[in-house]
Structures are given as structure tokens and as C-alpha cells.
Residue frames relative to the residue before (quaternion, step in Angstrom):
aa qw qx qy qz dx dy dz
M 1.0000 0.0000 0.0000 0.0000 0.00 0.00 0.00
R 0.4082 -0.7301 0.5020 0.2201 3.56 -0.86 1.04
K 0.4507 -0.6890 0.5040 0.2610 3.55 -0.96 0.92
A 0.5180 -0.6431 0.4696 0.3123 3.59 -0.96 0.90
A 0.0952 -0.7847 0.6112 0.0398 3.54 -1.17 0.62
T 0.0502 -0.7671 0.6378 0.0467 3.52 -1.24 0.54
L 0.3942 -0.6804 0.5592 0.2626 3.53 -1.20 0.54
V 0.2686 -0.7605 0.5770 0.1284 3.54 -1.10 0.79
D 0.2556 -0.7807 0.5600 0.1074 3.56 -0.76 1.13
T 0.7370 -0.4545 0.3033 0.3978 3.55 -1.33 0.37
G 0.6516 0.5467 -0.3262 0.4125 3.59 0.87 -0.91
I 0.6485 0.5014 -0.3154 0.4780 3.58 1.04 -0.73
V 0.6147 0.5378 -0.3463 0.4615 3.59 0.97 -0.82
Y 0.6813 0.4818 -0.2865 0.4708 3.57 0.87 -0.95
A 0.6684 0.5141 -0.3058 0.4420 3.59 0.85 -0.95
L 0.6149 0.5485 -0.3468 0.4481 3.59 1.04 -0.68
A 0.7190 0.4630 -0.2432 0.4577 3.57 1.01 -0.84
D 0.7470 0.3819 -0.1972 0.5073 3.57 1.07 -0.74
K 0.2933 -0.7969 0.5058 0.1519 3.57 -0.21 1.29
G 0.6613 0.4974 -0.3046 0.4717 3.59 1.22 -0.34
D 0.4950 0.6634 -0.4267 0.3645 3.58 1.27 -0.11
A 0.5728 -0.6239 0.4204 0.3254 3.56 -1.04 0.84
W 0.7111 0.4406 -0.2458 0.4897 3.59 1.14 -0.57
H 0.4015 0.7674 -0.4547 0.2081 3.63 1.21 -0.25
R 0.7036 0.4716 -0.2883 0.4466 3.60 0.65 -1.07
R 0.6773 0.4871 -0.2971 0.4645 3.59 0.86 -0.95
A 0.6505 0.5136 -0.3204 0.4588 3.59 0.97 -0.83
A 0.6694 0.5024 -0.3020 0.4564 3.57 0.87 -0.94
E 0.6601 0.5000 -0.3076 0.4687 3.60 0.91 -0.88
S 0.6488 0.5305 -0.3106 0.4485 3.55 1.00 -0.84
V 0.6849 0.4765 -0.2820 0.4737 3.57 0.89 -0.94
V 0.6743 0.4896 -0.2994 0.4648 3.60 0.86 -0.93
G 0.7326 0.4446 -0.2343 0.4591 3.57 0.97 -0.85
F 0.5593 0.6210 -0.3965 0.3799 3.59 1.21 -0.24
R 0.1987 -0.8094 0.5485 0.0678 3.57 -0.79 1.06
G 0.6303 0.4864 -0.3575 0.4882 3.55 0.83 0.99
R 0.6994 -0.4304 0.3508 0.4500 3.54 -1.28 -0.40
L 0.2186 -0.7239 0.6420 0.1266 3.54 -1.01 0.91
I 0.0680 -0.8264 0.5585 -0.0231 3.57 -0.53 1.20
V 0.1462 -0.7684 0.6203 0.0582 3.55 -0.88 1.04
P 0.3368 -0.7211 0.5611 0.2277 3.61 -0.59 1.04
I 0.6123 -0.5965 0.3799 0.3536 3.57 -0.99 0.84
S 0.6161 0.5749 -0.3422 0.4157 3.60 1.10 -0.64
V 0.6056 0.5615 -0.3446 0.4463 3.60 1.19 -0.48
I 0.6000 0.6360 -0.3574 0.3283 3.58 1.01 -0.81
P 0.7002 0.4446 -0.3192 0.4584 3.69 0.67 -0.85
E 0.6430 0.5186 -0.3291 0.4575 3.59 0.97 -0.80
A 0.6661 0.4920 -0.2976 0.4750 3.59 0.92 -0.91
C 0.6533 0.5150 -0.3191 0.4540 3.61 0.91 -0.85
Y 0.6332 0.5263 -0.3311 0.4608 3.58 0.96 -0.82
L 0.6905 0.4759 -0.2845 0.4645 3.60 0.82 -0.98
L 0.6588 0.5162 -0.3142 0.4481 3.56 0.88 -0.92
N 0.6992 0.4688 -0.2750 0.4645 3.57 0.85 -0.97
S 0.7251 0.4512 -0.2694 0.4449 3.59 0.78 -0.96
C 0.7502 0.3869 -0.2207 0.4886 3.62 1.04 -0.65
L 0.8124 0.2516 -0.1064 0.5151 3.59 0.99 -0.80
G 0.5784 -0.6050 0.3636 0.4090 3.58 1.26 -0.27
P 0.7114 -0.4938 0.3060 0.3956 3.54 -1.31 0.33
Y 0.5776 0.5880 -0.3900 0.4106 3.62 1.08 -0.58
A 0.6544 0.5146 -0.3164 0.4547 3.59 0.94 -0.87
E 0.6406 0.5240 -0.3219 0.4597 3.57 1.00 -0.80
T 0.7106 0.4428 -0.2766 0.4717 3.60 0.80 -0.94
A 0.5901 0.5547 -0.3776 0.4489 3.62 1.09 -0.56
F 0.6364 0.5152 -0.3193 0.4772 3.60 1.00 -0.80
L 0.6780 0.4853 -0.2945 0.4670 3.57 0.86 -0.94
D 0.6147 0.5352 -0.3392 0.4697 3.61 1.07 -0.71
A 0.6308 0.5288 -0.3311 0.4613 3.59 1.02 -0.79
L 0.6474 0.4982 -0.3195 0.4802 3.59 1.03 -0.71
I 0.6347 0.5264 -0.3235 0.4641 3.58 1.00 -0.83
K 0.6968 0.4546 -0.2556 0.4924 3.58 1.03 -0.83
R 0.4173 -0.7459 0.4224 0.3018 3.57 1.36 0.01
E 0.2382 0.7533 -0.5613 0.2463 3.54 1.03 0.83
M 0.7328 0.0855 -0.0742 0.6709 3.51 1.36 -0.46
S 0.4034 -0.7017 0.5323 0.2481 3.56 -1.07 0.76
V 0.3114 -0.7167 0.5893 0.2051 3.55 -1.18 0.61
E 0.1440 -0.7861 0.5981 0.0600 3.57 -0.90 0.98
Q 0.3988 -0.7211 0.5238 0.2158 3.54 -0.83 1.04
I 0.3704 -0.6740 0.5814 0.2655 3.55 -1.31 0.24
T 0.2927 -0.7718 0.5468 0.1401 3.55 -0.79 1.08
G 0.6963 -0.4370 0.3588 0.4421 3.56 -1.32 0.08
P 0.6773 0.4678 -0.3028 0.4804 3.61 0.85 -0.85
D 0.5900 0.5486 -0.3658 0.4659 3.62 1.11 -0.60
M 0.6545 0.5136 -0.3136 0.4577 3.57 0.95 -0.88
A 0.6407 0.5108 -0.3223 0.4740 3.59 0.97 -0.81
R 0.6603 0.4882 -0.3047 0.4826 3.59 0.96 -0.82
T 0.5959 0.5651 -0.3492 0.4512 3.61 1.07 -0.71
V 0.6637 0.4920 -0.2956 0.4796 3.56 0.92 -0.92
A 0.6374 0.5225 -0.3286 0.4612 3.60 0.97 -0.82
I 0.6515 0.5017 -0.3124 0.4757 3.60 0.98 -0.81
L 0.6390 0.5270 -0.3252 0.4563 3.59 0.95 -0.85
K 0.6689 0.4853 -0.2943 0.4801 3.58 0.99 -0.84
R 0.6587 0.5309 -0.3054 0.4369 3.59 0.94 -0.92
Y 0.7881 0.2610 -0.1147 0.5455 3.57 1.00 -0.88
E 0.1352 0.8472 -0.5018 0.1106 3.56 1.16 0.67
D 0.6681 0.5119 -0.3050 0.4456 3.61 0.92 -0.85
A 0.6904 0.4701 -0.2762 0.4755 3.60 1.13 -0.57
N 0.2906 -0.7870 0.4964 0.2231 3.59 1.31 -0.20
I 0.0213 -0.8534 0.5197 -0.0344 3.56 0.79 1.11
G 0.3137 -0.7640 0.5023 0.2560 3.59 0.90 -0.90
F 0.6615 -0.5623 0.3509 0.3510 3.51 -1.20 0.71
V 0.6804 0.5055 -0.3199 0.4232 3.60 0.75 -0.99
D 0.6875 0.4687 -0.2953 0.4695 3.60 0.81 -0.94
A 0.6577 0.5055 -0.3168 0.4599 3.60 0.93 -0.84
S 0.6630 0.4923 -0.3131 0.4691 3.60 0.96 -0.78
L 0.6032 0.5487 -0.3512 0.4602 3.57 1.09 -0.65
V 0.6358 0.5156 -0.3166 0.4793 3.58 1.02 -0.80
A 0.6489 0.5236 -0.3173 0.4517 3.59 0.92 -0.89
V 0.6582 0.4918 -0.3032 0.4827 3.59 0.97 -0.86
A 0.6309 0.5335 -0.3314 0.4556 3.60 0.96 -0.84
E 0.6556 0.5096 -0.3115 0.4621 3.58 0.92 -0.87
R 0.6724 0.5027 -0.3044 0.4501 3.59 0.87 -0.93
L 0.7475 0.3978 -0.2167 0.4859 3.57 0.94 -0.88
G 0.4282 -0.7156 0.4520 0.3167 3.59 1.27 -0.17
I 0.4068 0.7091 -0.4694 0.3337 3.57 1.12 0.69
N 0.2348 -0.8081 0.5326 0.0905 3.56 -0.78 1.08
T 0.7100 0.4495 -0.2358 0.4881 3.58 1.25 -0.35
I 0.0490 -0.7808 0.6228 -0.0013 3.54 -1.00 0.94
M 0.2612 -0.7098 0.6299 0.1762 3.55 -1.00 0.88
T 0.2387 0.7752 -0.5378 0.2298 3.54 -0.48 1.24
T 0.3638 -0.6777 0.5854 0.2564 3.51 -1.32 0.36
D 0.6053 0.5859 -0.3230 0.4314 3.58 1.33 -0.25
R 0.0930 -0.8284 0.5522 0.0164 3.56 0.17 1.26
R 0.6166 0.5911 -0.3499 0.3846 3.59 0.99 -0.82
H 0.7456 0.4077 -0.2450 0.4668 3.60 0.66 -1.04
F 0.7377 0.4404 -0.2570 0.4424 3.59 0.75 -0.99
S 0.6016 0.5178 -0.3646 0.4869 3.60 1.22 -0.25
L 0.6454 0.5413 -0.3011 0.4469 3.56 1.14 -0.66
I 0.6823 0.5141 -0.2853 0.4344 3.58 0.94 -0.93
K 0.2183 -0.7470 0.6177 0.1129 3.54 -0.99 0.94
P 0.2743 -0.7920 0.5217 0.1594 3.61 -0.28 1.21
A 0.5621 -0.6281 0.4361 0.3151 3.54 -1.22 0.59
H 0.7516 0.4421 -0.2071 0.4435 3.61 1.09 -0.63
C 0.7822 0.1219 -0.0907 0.6043 3.61 1.24 -0.09
S 0.6479 -0.5517 0.3499 0.3917 3.58 -1.20 0.35
A 0.7727 -0.1375 0.1059 0.6106 3.59 1.12 -0.68
F 0.5207 -0.6157 0.4823 0.3424 3.56 -1.23 0.40
T 0.3394 -0.6455 0.6338 0.2577 3.51 -1.29 0.52
L 0.1661 -0.8103 0.5590 0.0573 3.55 -0.66 1.14
L 0.1083 -0.7763 0.6206 0.0231 3.53 -0.89 1.07
P 0.6070 -0.1678 -0.7762 -0.0286 1.73 -2.12 1.16
């Protein structure tokens, strides 16, 4: 039996680190309670590091990177076909200004057949219609 997997977006990474964030409790409960692989697409890492460092300081940034090194979350690379799909998503949802990170997360989800995304961004991920399922399940 294949272990369940979910992709983790920037907002969840930030909410986990910031105890004052409105999403902190829900994000922490979701991550602790998840019984599968937590996957961070490589495109999320620079955005998360920037937010963590600029809002919470360098300790928060290095704590996140340490968690990745310890494999508390897996890192997923972006392939050439993922990049092409990312561009197609950006063009398709140009009016919504989805952005590179969210579009690349969708491309990775489609390639890996993952239907679940941990995110605080309900607006973008509810709007996008993935190629591999009718809609994403958004956690928490």
C-alpha cells in the first residue's frame, strides 16, 4: 500500500514557525496529524526562507532548513516538463496572478498524482483545476 503524500506550500511553512500567525494552530495540528509524506517543492524553499528571515529572523530560516536536512519534509525537484506545465498554468490563470510558486506546486502535484495540498492560500488553489483530479483537497 502506497503511503499518502501531500505538498506543503509556503504559507504553512511560515505558519508553523510563527506562533502568532492565525494559521499556526491549524498548521501544526495538520502536520503532526498527517500520516504520510510531507513534500516541499524546491520552488517553495526560497520564498519560505525569505519570509521566515525577513519576518521572524535568521533563526527561523535555519530551523526550516534544518528540518529539511533532517528529512522531516521531503524536497521535490522541478523537472523540465514541470516548468513547461508551470508556464501553461501561469498563462491559463493570468488574470488571477497565480504566481510561479503556486503554479509550480500544481505542476509537481500533477506529476506525482497528489491531490492534497497543505496551504493557507484558498483563493488560488480553489481556482485552479488540476489535470489529474477534479479539485485539490486543501488542508488544514
